[in-house]
N, C-alpha and C positions, 0 to 999 in steps of 0.2 A: 504494500500500500504506500502511495506517495506521501510526502510530508503534508501536502495540502489536504489530502483525503484523511490523513490521521488527525490533523487539527480539526477538520470538519466533524469527524466522528466524536472527538472529545467534546467539542462545543455542543453537539446534539445531545450528548448524555446530560449535560446541564440544562439545555433548553427543554429537554423532554419532561423535566419536572414541572414545567409550566405549560405543557401541552403544545409546545412550539418546536419548530425544526428548521434548520438552515440547510440550504443546498447551494451548490456552486453556480456561478453565472453561466458557465459552459453547459451544465446539465439543464438549467432552465431554458437556455437558448435552443438546445436540442429538442426539448419537449415543445417549446413554442413553435418551432419549425414543423414538428410532426403534426401538431394538433391545431395549427392556424391561430396560435395565441391562447388556446384553451388548455388547461391542465387536467380537466376531468376525463371521464371515460370516453372512449370512442369506438367505432366499429366500421367495418366495410359494408356499405349499403348495397349488398348483393341480392339478387332475386331469391325469394323464398321458395322452397320446393312444395309441390302438392297443396295440401290443405293447411299448411302451417299457419297461414295468415288467419284462418278461422279459429285455430286452436290457441295460438300464442297471443292472447289478449287478456287484459287485466280483468275483464268481466266474464271470463269463461266460468261456467258453473262449477267445474271441478276445482278450479283455483279458489273460488269464493268459498266452497265447502271446506277445503283444506285450511284456509285462513281462519274460518270460524272455529274449526276444531282445534287449531293450534293455540288460539286465544284462550281456550278453556283448559289447556294442559297444565297440570300442577306438578311439574318436574323441574329439577334444577337446570336441566339442559336449556331451558328457554330463558334463562337469566342472561340476556344479551347486553353487551357493551357496544360493539360496533354494529351488529346486524339488526338494528332496530328497523321498524317498518319504514320510517322516513328515509333511512340510508338505502334500503333495498329499492324503494321506489325511485330514488334519484340516481342510483348507480347501475341498476340492472335493467336493460332494455330487453323485454321478453322476446321480441322477434329476433334479436341479434345477441343472444345470450352467450355466444362464444367470442364476443368482441373483447376489446381491451378494457376489462372491467374488474370488479372485485373478485370474481371467480378465478380468473387467470390474468395476472398482469402480463402485458406484452411490451409494447414500447414504454408504457407508463412506469416500468421498473428500470428505466434508464438503459434498456437493451437497444442495440442498434442492429441493422441488417447483418453486419459482420459478426456480431455476437451469436446470432442464430446460425450462421454458416459455420463458424468455428465449432460450435457445439455439435452440429450435424456431422461434420467430418470426424470429430473425436468419437462420437457414438457409433458412427459407421465403422470405425477402425476396431471396435471391440464387439461388433455385432455377430458373434459366433452362432446365434440362433436364427439369424436372418430376419430380424424383426422389421427392418426397413422394407422387406419384400412382403411381409405378412400384414403390416399395418400401413395405412395410407392417409393422406389428407386431401380434402376436397373444397376447402374455402367456404363451406356453408355456415350460415348463421352468424355472419359478421366477423369471422376470425381473420387475423393477419397471417398470411402464409407466403412462403418464399420458394422460388425454384431452386432445386438443389442438384447440381451435377448431372442434369438430364435424367434424374431418377425420380422425378415427381416433385411434390411440394413438401416443405417442412413447416411446422408451427411450434409454438411452445407446448400446446396440447400434446402433439406427437412426441417432441423431444423429451419433455418431462416424463411422459409415460414410459418411454424406452429406458430412460435412466432409472426409473423406479423399478421396472421389471427386472433389470439386471442386478440391482441391489438385492431383490428378493431371490433371484436365481442363485446368486453367490452364497446366500445364507440358508435358503430353504429348498434349493434344487427343484425349481418349478418344472424343469424339462424332464425330470425323472418319471413323470407320468402319474404321480400320486395325486389323489383327489384333494383339493384345497377349497375350503369354504371361508370366504372373506366377508367381514363386516366393514364397510367403508363408512366411517363416521365423518359427517360434514361433506357429503358426497357431491354437493353442488349440482351441476347439471348432468353428472354421471360420466364425466370424462374417464376416470380411472377404471370404472366398471366396464365401459365400452371397450377400452384398449385391452384389459386383462382377458375378458371373455372372447375377444376376437383372436388374441394371440394363443389362448389355450382353450379352445371351444369344447374339448372333450373332458377336461379335468378340473376346470375352475368355475365355481359359482360365486357371484358377488351379491351381497345384500346391501343396498344403499339406504342410508338413513341421514336425515338432516333436521335440524331444529328450526329451519326457515321454511315456511309453507311454499314459497315460490320455488325453492330448490327441489322440493319433493315433486311439485307439479312439472317442472322442467325435466327432471331426470326420468319421470314416467314417460313423458313425450319423447325425449331424445333416445332412450334405450329401445323403445318400441320402433322409432324411426330407423334406427341402425340395425334392427332385426336381431337383437340379442336379448330381448326381454324374457326368453325362456330360460336363460341362465344368469341374467343380471336383473335382480328383483328389487323393487322399491318398497320399503316398509315405512308407512307413515309413523311419525314419532309416537302418536298415542297408541300404536299397536306393537311397539318394540318389545316389551317384555313378553307379551303373549306369543309373538312370533318366534322369539329366541328360545322359548321353553321347548319347542320342538325342532330347533335348528342348531345342532352343535356347530360352533364356529372355531376354526383353527387359528385364524389371524384377523386382527383388527387393524385397520389403517386409518390414520388421521393426517391428511395432507394439507398443510397451510390453513388449518382450521383452529386448533387449540390456541394458536398465537393470537387469535381474534376473539377469544372467549374469556369469560370471567373464571376465576378459580372455582367458584361454586358450580359452574357449568362443567368444567373439566372434571371435577371430582364426581359429578353425577355420571359422566360417561365412564370414568374409571371404576366406579362402584358397579356399574352395569357389567363391565367386562369381568370383574372379579367374581361377581355373583354367578355368572354363566361360565366361569372357568375357561375363558379364552386364553389359549396358551401363549400366543405371540402378539405383540403390539408394535407396529411400525409408525413412527412419527416423523413428519417432515415439517420443521418449523419455518416461519418466515425468517429471512436473514436479519432483519432489523439493523442494528448497528454492531452486531457481534458475529455476523457471518453464519448465523444459525447454530452457534456453539452453545447457546443457552436455551432452555425450555421455559419460556415465560408467557404469562397470560396478558390480557389487556382488560383492566378494570374500568368501570364506568367513570371513575375519576382520573383515568389515564395512568394510574400506577401499573407497574409491571411486577408480577409475583412469580418466583421460581416454583414451578409445579413438579419438578423432578422428585422431590421428597415424597409427594403424594403418590407418585407411581410406585416408588420403592416401598412405601408404607403398605401398599396393597399386595406386596409379594412379587413384584416384577423386578427383574435384575437386567442390567444392560448386557446384551449379547454382542452388539456391534454398533459402532458409530464411525462414520467416515464421510468425507466430503462428497458432495453430489457428483463432482468430476474428480477422478483420482489423479489426473494429470494437473500439476500445480498451475501451469499457465492457463489451462482451460477453466480451472476453478476460479482463477482471478478475472478472466475476461469472457467467460461463457455466459449463457443465458441464466440470469437469476440464481447465482450459486448459493448454496446453503449446505446443511449437513443432514444426513440420513441416520436415523436411530432405529434399532430393533431391540425390544425388550422381551424377555421370556419369563413366564410365570414359574415360580419355584414349584417343584413337584410336591 
C-alpha cells in the first residue's frame, strides 16, 4: 500500500467514529467519470428478457406479500442497520438488480476495467476444473460485463463466484462428487446459488435465505429464470426453522452480508447454525479499511463490533483463512480483494 493510501486508511479509522470517510481526489474523479458526476448506484439499461418487466415491479403481489410477512417476523435477523426499507428502495432497482448496487459493487468499489481483466487472467490460470467453460455471463439485468480474451464476457458476479468455488474446492473437495447441501445466508439475488448449482448440477443443492423481502423475491425470480430452481431453493425467512428441521445442511455461506448486519442479527444466524449443527461456515467479509482481515459488524450507530468471538463461542474453530487472490499482486490490484474464512464446528 502506498504512503498516500496508508495515510488515507489511518484518517478513515478516525473519521469512521463520526460516520464520515475520506477518499482521494483521483478515486472521486474516476467515479465521477464513470457515473457522469453521480456516486450512487448505476446499471446498464439493457433490454429485459421475456416477462421480466411484468414481474420485476414494486407492486407485484408476491413482493407485497413477502414485505408484509417480513414486517411481522420476530427474529433477531431482521435487526437491520444498513438494509432498512429506505436504503433498499433507493439502492436496488428491481428491473436491473445485477447492476452496480448494494448486492454487488462493481465500478463503485473503485474497480477499473483493468482490475477485472487482471482478475480474469489470474483465475483462468488456476482454472483446473474448467469453470470458465462451464459458467458464462450474458449482461442481463443491468450488470457491467467485459470481453475477455475472445472467450466471452466476465463480470464481478462471475469472477467472485469462481474465486469462491475454488476456495471451497481446496478445502472441501467439491469435485470429488460428494453431495453438499449449502445454506446461503444473505443470498441477495441468488448469485452464488446460481453459479454453484450450475457448476455442480448433480451434487450441490443450495438453500437461499435473506432477511430482506426484496432479496427473497428477486432470488425466487432469478433462480427460476436461470433454470436451477430444482436444486437452488429459496426459503422465506419466516419458514427457516421449519425448513431446516428436515434439511440437514453441510455448509453455510455468508458472502458480504454479516459486514452489513448488527451483532444481534449475526448472533441470530449463528444460533440458527449451531442449533441445526451445520458443520462448516464460510464467511466473506467486506474489505472495509482492513482488507477483510477482521470480522466486524455494522451497528445502527455506525460502530463496528468484532463478531469472531461469537463464532468461536458457539463451537466453531477457524479451519482456513486466506486472501481472495493468492497471488500478492492480484490481491493488491484485482477486483474487490478481501479474505476468505472457513470455520468448522467442533465434533
